[in-house]
C-alpha positions in Angstrom: -7.7 48.0 15.7 -8.5 44.5 14.5 -7.1 42.8 11.5 -8.1 43.6 7.8 -10.8 41.1 7.1 -8.9 39.8 3.9 -5.8 39.1 6.1 -8.1 37.7 8.8 -9.9 35.2 6.2 -6.3 34.0 4.9 -4.9 33.5 8.5 -8.0 31.4 9.1 -7.4 28.9 6.0 -5.3 25.8 6.1 -2.6 27.0 3.6 -1.9 30.2 5.4 -2.2 29.0 8.9 0.8 30.0 11.0 2.0 32.5 8.3 2.9 35.8 10.0 0.8 38.9 9.8 3.6 40.8 8.1 3.6 38.1 5.0 -0.2 38.1 5.1 -0.7 41.9 5.0 2.0 42.2 2.2 0.0 39.6 0.2 -2.9 41.5 0.7 -1.4 44.9 -0.2 0.1 43.6 -3.4 -3.0 41.8 -4.7 -6.3 43.2 -6.3 -9.6 41.7 -5.2 -11.6 40.2 -8.0 -15.1 38.9 -7.9 -16.2 35.9 -9.8 -20.1 35.6 -10.3 -21.7 31.8 -10.4 -20.4 30.1 -13.5 -17.6 32.6 -14.2 -14.3 31.6 -15.7 -11.2 32.9 -14.0 -9.0 31.4 -17.1 -9.6 28.6 -19.8 -7.7 26.0 -21.5 -5.7 26.7 -24.1 -5.1 30.7 -23.4 -1.5 32.0 -22.8 -0.3 32.1 -19.4 -1.4 35.8 -18.1 1.6 36.6 -15.7 -0.7 36.2 -12.8 -1.0 34.0 -9.8 -4.5 33.7 -7.8 -5.5 32.9 -4.2 -9.1 31.8 -3.6 -10.4 34.2 -0.7 -14.2 33.2 -0.4 -16.1 30.6 -2.2 -15.3 27.6 -4.3 -13.8 27.0 -7.7 -13.3 24.0 -9.9 -10.5 23.1 -12.0 -12.0 21.1 -15.0 -9.7 18.7 -16.7 -11.0 16.6 -19.6 -8.8 13.4 -19.2 -8.8 13.4 -15.3 -11.0 14.1 -12.4 -11.9 17.7 -11.4 -10.3 19.5 -8.6 -12.2 21.8 -6.2 -10.1 24.6 -4.6 -11.1 26.1 -1.3 -10.3 29.3 0.5 -6.7 29.7 1.0 -5.6 27.7 -2.1 -3.5 28.8 -4.9 -4.7 28.8 -8.5 -2.5 28.9 -11.5 0.6 27.9 -9.4 1.9 25.6 -11.9 1.7 27.9 -14.8 3.4 30.5 -12.5 6.3 28.1 -12.0 6.9 27.0 -15.7 5.2 30.0 -17.5 3.1 27.5 -19.4 -0.2 28.1 -21.2 -3.3 27.0 -19.1 -4.2 23.3 -19.8 -7.3 23.4 -17.5 -10.4 25.7 -16.9 -11.2 27.0 -13.7 -14.9 27.9 -13.2 -16.7 29.6 -10.1 -19.1 27.2 -8.2 -21.1 30.2 -6.6 -20.0 33.8 -6.3 -16.6 33.8 -5.4 -13.5 36.3 -4.2 -10.2 36.0 -5.5 -7.0 37.8 -4.8 -5.1 38.5 -8.1 -1.1 38.9 -7.9 1.0 40.1 -10.5 3.8 37.4 -11.3 6.7 39.7 -10.8 5.3 41.0 -7.5 5.1 37.3 -6.1 8.4 36.5 -7.1 10.0 39.5 -5.5 8.0 38.7 -2.1 9.1 35.3 -2.4 12.7 36.5 -2.4 11.9 38.9 0.6 9.9 36.6 2.8 11.4 33.0 3.1 8.3 31.7 4.9 6.3 32.5 1.8 9.0 30.7 -0.6 8.6 27.8 2.0 5.0 27.6 1.6 5.4 27.5 -2.3 8.0 24.6 -1.9 5.5 22.8 0.4 2.5 23.1 -1.8 4.6 22.0 -4.9 5.8 18.9 -3.2 2.2 18.1 -2.1 1.2 18.6 -5.9 4.1 16.5 -7.2 3.2 13.6 -4.7 -0.4 13.8 -5.9 0.3 13.6 -9.6 3.4 11.3 -9.7 1.9 8.7 -7.4 1.9 6.1 -10.2 5.8 6.4 -10.6 6.4 6.6 -6.8 7.5 3.0 -6.3 10.1 3.3 -9.2 11.4 6.8 -8.9 10.6 7.5 -5.4 12.8 5.8 -2.9 15.1 4.2 -5.7 15.6 7.6 -6.9 17.3 9.0 -3.9 20.9 9.4 -4.0 23.2 6.8 -3.0 24.6 8.9 -0.1 21.4 8.7 1.6 21.6 5.0 2.4 25.7 4.4 2.2 27.6 3.3 5.2 30.1 5.7 6.4 33.0 6.2 7.2 34.6 3.3 5.0 35.9 0.6 7.1 39.8 0.4 5.8 42.9 -1.6 6.0 46.2 -1.0 4.4 48.0 -3.2 1.6 50.3 -4.8 4.2 47.4 -6.2 6.2 47.9 -9.9 6.5 44.4 -12.1 6.0 44.7 -13.1 9.7 44.8 -9.4 10.4 42.1 -8.4 8.1 39.8 -11.3 9.3 40.1 -9.9 12.8 39.3 -6.4 11.9 36.1 -7.5 10.3 35.2 -10.0 13.2 35.8 -7.5 15.8 33.7 -4.6 14.0 31.4 -7.3 12.9 31.6 -6.3 9.3 31.5 -8.0 6.0 33.8 -5.9 4.2 36.9 -3.8 4.2 38.7 -1.1 1.6 42.3 -1.7 1.1 44.4 1.5 0.6 48.2 2.0 -0.6 50.7 3.8 1.3 49.4 7.1 -0.3 46.1 6.2 0.7 44.7 5.5 -2.9 42.0 2.9 -3.1 43.2 -0.7 -4.3 40.4 -2.8 -3.9 37.9 -4.6 -1.6 38.1 -7.5 0.8 35.1 -9.9 1.7 34.7 -12.8 3.9 34.2 -14.7 0.6 37.4 -13.4 -1.0 39.4 -14.3 2.5 38.1 -17.9 2.0 38.8 -18.2 -1.7 42.2 -17.0 -0.9 42.9 -19.5 1.7 41.1 -22.7 -0.1 41.9 -21.9 -3.8 44.7 -19.7 -3.8 47.2 -21.5 -1.8 47.5 -18.4 0.4 47.9 -18.7 4.4 47.0 -16.3 7.2 50.0 -14.3 7.1 49.9 -13.6 3.2 49.4 -9.9 2.6 45.6 -9.3 1.5 46.8 -7.6 -1.8 48.7 -10.7 -3.0 45.4 -13.0 -2.7 42.3 -11.7 -1.3 41.8 -8.1 -2.8 39.3 -7.6 -5.4 39.2 -4.6 -7.8 36.8 -1.9 -6.4 33.5 -1.1 -8.0 32.8 2.5 -7.6 29.5 4.9 -8.1 29.2 8.4 -7.3 27.5 9.8 -4.3 24.9 11.2 -6.3 23.8 8.6 -8.2 20.4 7.2 -7.8 19.8 4.0 -5.7 18.2 2.3 -8.9 21.6 2.7 -10.5 23.6 1.3 -7.7 21.2 -1.6 -7.9 21.9 -2.3 -11.6 25.5 -2.1 -11.2 25.4 -4.6 -8.2 23.8 -6.9 -10.4 25.8 -6.5 -13.7 28.9 -6.6 -11.9 28.1 -9.6 -9.6 29.6 -7.9 -6.4 28.2 -7.3 -3.0 29.4 -3.9 -2.3 30.1 -0.6 -4.4 32.6 2.0 -3.0 30.8 5.4 -3.0 32.8 8.5 -4.3 32.2 11.8 -3.3 34.4 14.4 -5.5 36.7 11.4 -6.5 37.7 10.3 -3.0 35.9 7.1 -1.1 33.3 8.1 1.1 31.3 5.3 1.9 29.9 1.9 1.1 26.5 0.7 -0.2 25.4 -3.1 -0.5 22.5 -4.7 -1.4 21.3 -5.1 2.0 21.3 -1.4 2.0 19.0 -1.2 -0.8 16.8 -3.9 0.6 16.4 -1.5 3.6 15.4 1.4 1.7 12.8 -0.5 -0.1 11.4 -1.5 3.2 11.1 2.2 4.4 9.3 2.8 1.0 6.0 1.2 2.7 6.2 3.6 5.8 6.8 6.5 3.3 3.9 5.6 1.2 1.7 5.1 4.3 3.0 8.4 5.6 2.3 10.3 2.4 -1.3 8.7 2.4 -1.8 10.0 5.9 -1.5 13.5 4.7 -4.0 13.1 2.1 -6.7 16.1 2.5 -9.4 14.9 -0.1 -11.1 12.0 -1.4 -9.7 12.7 -4.9 -6.3 12.6 -3.4 -6.9 9.2 -1.9 -8.4 8.2 -5.1 -5.1 9.0 -6.9 -3.2 6.8 -4.6 -5.7 4.1 -5.4 -5.0 4.5 -9.1 -1.3 4.3 -8.3 -1.6 0.8 -7.0 -1.2 -1.2 -10.5 2.4 0.4 -10.7 3.1 -0.1 -7.1 2.2 -3.6 -7.4 4.4 -4.2 -10.3 7.3 -2.9 -8.3 6.5 -4.7 -5.1 6.1 -8.0 -7.4 9.7 -7.3 -8.6 10.9 -6.7 -5.1 9.7 -9.7 -3.6 10.4 -13.5 -3.9 6.9 -14.5 -3.0 3.9 -13.2 -4.8 2.2 -13.4 -1.2 4.8 -11.0 0.3 4.0 -8.6 -2.6 0.4 -9.0 -2.1 0.7 -8.3 1.5 2.3 -4.8 0.8 -0.4 -4.1 -1.8 -2.9 -4.8 0.9 -1.1 -2.3 3.4 -1.5 0.4 1.0 -5.2 -0.2 0.4 -5.6 -0.3 4.3 -3.8 3.0 4.5 -6.1 4.7 2.0 -9.2 3.2 3.8 -7.9 4.1 7.1 -7.3 7.8 5.8 -10.8 7.8 4.1 -12.3 6.9 7.8 -10.4 9.9 9.4 -11.7 12.5 6.6 -15.2 11.0 7.4 -14.7 11.5 11.1 -13.7 15.0 10.4 -16.3 15.9 8.1 -19.0 14.6 10.8 -17.5 16.8 13.2 -17.7 19.8 10.9 -21.3 19.0 10.5 -21.8 19.1 14.2 -22.3 15.6 15.0 -19.3 15.6 17.1 -16.9 12.6 17.6 -18.1 9.1 18.1 -20.4 8.7 20.9 -19.3 5.3 21.9 -16.3 2.9 21.3 -16.5 1.0 18.1 -14.4 -1.1 15.9 -14.5 -0.9 12.1 -14.2 -4.2 10.7 -12.6 -5.1 7.2 -13.5 -8.7 5.7 -12.8 -10.9 3.2 -9.5 -10.2 1.3 -8.7 -7.1 3.3 -9.1 -9.1 6.6 -6.7 -11.6 5.3 -4.5 -8.9 3.8 -4.7 -10.6 0.5 -6.3 -7.6 -1.7 -5.2 -7.3 -5.3 -5.5 -4.4 -7.6 -9.4 -3.7 -7.3 -11.1 -5.0 -4.1 -14.7 -3.9 -3.7 -15.7 -3.3 0.0 -16.5 -5.4 2.7 -16.8 -3.8 6.0 -18.7 -3.7 9.2 -19.2 -2.1 12.6 -19.1 -3.2 16.2 -20.5 -0.9 18.7 -19.7 -0.9 22.3 -22.7 -1.7 24.4 -21.0 -1.8 27.7 -22.9 1.4 28.7 -26.6 -0.1 28.0 -28.6 0.3 25.2 -27.9 2.9 22.3 -29.9 6.1 22.5 -31.7 7.4 19.4 -28.8 10.0 19.0 -26.0 7.5 19.3 -27.9 5.1 16.9 -28.3 7.9 14.3 -24.6 9.1 14.6 -23.4 5.6 13.8 -25.9 5.2 10.9 -24.8 8.2 9.6 -21.1 7.5 9.8 -21.6 4.1 8.3 -23.6 5.6 5.2 -20.9 8.3 4.6 -18.1 6.2 5.0 -19.4 3.8 2.5 -19.8 6.4 -0.2 -16.7 7.9 0.6 -14.8 5.0 -0.1 -16.5 4.6 -3.0 -15.0 8.2 -4.1 -11.5 6.9 -3.1 -12.1 3.9 -5.6 -13.3 1.0 -3.6 -16.8 0.0 -5.2 -19.8 -0.7 -3.2 -20.1 -4.3 -2.3 -22.5 -6.1 -4.7 -23.7 -8.3 -1.7 -24.1 -5.3 0.5 -21.5 -6.8 3.0 -21.0 -3.3 4.4 -21.3 -1.2 7.5 -24.0 0.8 6.4 -26.1 -2.6 6.1 -28.0 -3.5 9.5 -26.9 -7.0 8.9 -23.2 -6.0 9.3 -23.9 -2.9 11.8 -24.3 -3.9 15.4 -23.6 -3.8 19.1 -20.9 -6.3 20.3 -23.9 -8.3 22.1 -26.0 -8.2 18.7 -22.9 -9.6 17.0 -22.5 -12.3 19.4 -26.0 -13.3 19.3 -25.9 -13.5 15.4 -23.0 -15.9 15.5 -24.7 -18.0 18.1 -27.8 -18.4 15.8 -25.5 -19.2 12.8 -23.5 -21.8 14.5 -26.4 -23.3 16.2 -28.8 -23.4 13.2 -26.2 -23.3 10.2 -27.5 -23.5 6.5 -25.9 -22.8 3.3 -26.6 -19.2 3.5 -25.0 -18.7 6.8 -22.1 -20.8 5.5 -21.5 -18.3 2.6 -21.7 -15.5 4.8 -19.2 -17.0 7.1 -16.7 -17.6 4.4 -16.4 -13.9 3.8 -17.1 -12.3 7.3 -15.2 -14.6 9.4 -11.9 -13.1 7.8 -12.2 -9.9 10.0 -9.5 -7.6 11.4 -9.8 -4.2 12.8 -9.6 -1.3 10.0 -10.0 1.5 12.5 -11.1 1.8 16.1 -10.8 -0.2 19.3 -9.4 -3.7 18.5 -10.6 -4.9 22.0 -14.2 -5.2 20.7 -12.6 -7.2 17.5 -10.7 -9.6 19.7 -13.6 -10.1 22.0 -15.6 -10.9 19.1 -13.3 -13.2 17.5 -13.0 -15.1 20.5 -16.7 -15.5 20.8 -16.7 -16.9 17.4 -13.8 -19.4 18.2 -15.7 -20.6 21.5 -19.0 -21.2 19.7 -17.2 -23.2 16.9 -15.3 -25.3 19.5 -18.9 -26.4 20.7 -20.3 -26.9 17.8 -18.7 -27.5 14.3 -21.7 -28.1 12.3 -21.4 -24.9 10.4 -18.0 -26.0 9.2 -19.6 -28.7 7.3 -21.9 -26.2 5.5 -18.8 -24.0 4.9 -16.8 -26.9 3.1 -20.0 -27.7 1.2 -20.0 -23.9 -0.2 -16.2 -24.4 -0.8 -17.1 -27.5 -3.0 -19.1 -25.2 -5.3 -15.6 -24.4 -6.7 -13.2 -27.2 -7.9 -9.6 -27.0 -9.1 -9.9 -27.0 -12.8 -8.2 -30.3 -13.8 -9.7 -33.3 -15.9 -8.4 -36.4 -17.0 -4.7 -36.9 -17.0 -4.4 -33.4 -15.4 -5.7 -31.3 -18.2 -6.8 -28.1 -17.5 -10.6 -27.4 -18.0 -11.8 -24.1 -19.0 -15.1 -22.4 -18.7 -18.0 -23.1 -21.0 -19.5 -19.7 -20.5 -19.8 -17.7 -23.1 -18.3 -14.4 -21.6 -15.3 -16.4 -20.2 -15.0 -19.4 -22.6 -11.6 -20.7 -22.7 -10.6 -19.1 -19.5 -10.0 -20.3 -15.8 -11.2 -18.5 -12.9 -7.9 -18.6 -10.9 -9.7 -17.1 -7.8 -12.7 -19.3 -7.6 -11.0 -22.5 -8.8 -7.8 -22.0 -7.0 -7.0 -19.1 -4.4 -10.1 -19.0 -3.0 -10.2 -23.0 -2.5 -7.0 -22.8 -0.6 -8.5 -19.6 1.5 -11.4 -21.7 2.5 -9.4 -24.7 3.7 -7.3 -22.4 5.6 -10.1 -20.8 7.2 -12.3 -23.8 8.0 -9.0 -25.6 9.8 -8.1 -22.4 11.4 -11.5 -22.0 13.1 -11.6 -25.5 14.2 -7.9 -25.1 15.6 -9.0 -21.9 17.5 -6.6 -19.8 15.7 -6.9 -15.7 15.9 -4.8 -15.2 12.5 -6.7 -14.5 9.6 -3.9 -14.3 6.8 -4.1 -17.7 4.8 -0.2 -18.4 4.7 -0.1 -17.8 8.7 -3.0 -20.1 9.2 -1.5 -22.7 7.2 1.9 -22.5 8.8 0.5 -22.3 12.3 -1.6 -25.7 11.5 1.7 -27.2 10.7 3.1 -26.2 14.1 0.2 -27.5 15.8 0.3 -30.7 13.9 -2.9 -30.2 12.2 -1.8 -30.5 8.9 1.3 -32.2 7.2 4.4 -30.0 6.6 4.7 -31.4 3.1 1.1 -30.9 2.2 1.1 -27.4 3.4 4.4 -26.7 1.7 3.2 -27.6 -1.7 0.1 -25.5 -1.1 2.0 -22.5 0.0 4.0 -22.8 -3.2 0.9 -23.5 -5.2 -0.8 -20.5 -3.5 2.1 -18.2 -4.3 2.4 -19.6 -7.9 -1.4 -18.7 -8.5 -0.9 -15.3 -6.8 1.8 -14.5 -8.9 -0.1 -15.5 -12.2 -3.1 -13.5 -11.1 -1.4 -10.4 -10.1 0.7 -10.5 -13.4 -2.5 -10.8 -15.7 -4.1 -8.1 -13.8 -1.1 -5.5 -13.9 -1.0 -6.7 -17.7 -4.7 -5.8 -18.2 -4.5 -2.3 -16.4 -1.4 -1.5 -18.7 -3.7 -2.3 -21.6 -6.6 -0.1 -20.2 -8.7 -3.2 -19.3 -10.4 -3.5 -16.0 -8.4 -6.2 -14.2 -10.4 -9.5 -13.4 -9.5 -13.0 -12.5 -10.2 -15.2 -15.6 -6.9 -16.3 -17.4 -6.7 -18.2 -20.9 -4.1 -21.0 -20.2 -3.3 -21.0 -24.0 -1.9 -17.9 -23.8 0.8 -18.8 -21.2 4.0 -20.3 -22.1 4.3 -24.1 -21.6 6.1 -23.8 -18.6 3.7 -21.5 -16.9 0.9 -24.0 -18.0 2.8 -26.9 -16.4 3.4 -24.9 -13.1 -0.4 -24.3 -13.2 -1.3 -27.7 -13.4 1.0 -28.9 -10.8 -0.2 -26.1 -8.6 -4.1 -26.8 -9.0 -3.1 -30.5 -8.0 -1.7 -29.3 -4.8 -5.0 -27.4 -4.1 -7.1 -30.3 -5.0 -5.1 -32.6 -2.5 -6.0 -30.0 0.3 -9.4 -29.8 -0.7 -9.9 -33.6 -1.0 -8.7 -33.6 2.6 -10.6 -30.8 3.7 -13.9 -32.4 2.4 -13.0 -35.7 3.9 -12.5 -34.4 7.5 -15.3 -31.5 7.8 -17.9 -32.7 4.8 -21.3 -32.8 5.9 -21.2 -36.8 5.1 -19.0 -37.0 8.5 -21.7 -35.9 10.6 
């Protein structure tokens, strides 16, 4: 005898896959079937909680929220779970999209089943965790990793010595164990203090101690403690406020371990991996859009954690790339569900421009392209149609995730950026052999490409071809310099900052066009000429110094300017988002503190020096 149809339907859903037949049959037994016709309302915003929990069995329903995006539920999804958990009134309205079948469970019955079947309780916990992650994305950077208990990162057990240990003895222990601190205990094993290398040096140099002096007489510092259950942000505050390198972690009043600034630094590094892992679990474009909307707050946190703005921007870019890669995966999965199958050939999906340099800020648009392997001969009509469908759907899906369609149509769906490897190489050959202003502008965006998804070997073949072509004919570089020269650092007489006369941006400076882009353009042109494979602006400039192409002092000043301009623009955009304004690149220097205006002027001077050198070397008058 086969499974009951409702049990079979539940077992086939993502939510209940792997749940035992016993639990599924019990759920069905304790539920009542309810049919909701197209447009029917399951529950509406504002009505009291009805002591019920629902599971969608067939069809689709939409949860409509006034201040947020709607949510579409699919078979197997719980509906009203939040209300079941906190017994609150409904804050949204659930409407049927077509005729639907729903299982309705009484609150008390479901609560009893949770207690009876641990796997059902685990399932609910898993759903709750996913929903919390989706809803608290904007606070993840502050309350995520740094909200973990100190015990999660502490070093344990605590390395220790006695109150009778000499300075020489303590130093020997620290050297042998390759550690930077020791806890000092008395004869009753009560914590007296902490030792560090700096404390030992101070004792010997400043306190007239000698190697045989007991550590408690000169080198022992009063311990600063923290509870094992305290959050990491609390530990960070205490380390900074007390000006110490280590905190002794207490559990039930007893020393259990040690936490340092290095431990917190490592925890923050792991955050990037954790965020990317969460993004990789997203199941809908709406979830990806939630991550996209969280980027301003994540950016603010990254800015505070990094000394250089370029490091923060790199971290922000990695989040953007993770979102876009997951969007690709969801698009591919949908194509397979539509019966188109997997990709018929190897391919590389490129991301270009700021994405290719890993220099994306808060609201980048799409700049992408597609390389298709042509090793098997010409593409069949079926293969061409698959890649056209893939590119078209991907660009639309990326837009759903938050990345607006490129105003210049530099996207994979455009035949200009959707080619076989051979077609790409021929196009680059033509650009290099017969350059003009249009191809130069095209190159200043497209040539910063990396693999977003797919076969990186195709990307590397195209890059090598580009570099080889440039080595044989540098004329295109002159046109690219000419395109770069359309932007100038906003400096007038006596290094006065010049602002725009344009009515829309009157009194403001385009920090990107008249600053950051000029550094990026120069690094690109010099990098292509030098045959560099890297695309990051900072990495290009550093390698150009190593190769002797650019002077170290010039590059040091330019890198400092680049970071200052990035930091200024990132701060500006974060402030705009907080105020509910769409982020842009236009800054009014009069609103800046005088110190910041002074740094801005100096930074623009460094950019101007680089641009002048670039134009002197590669300007078209030199050919």
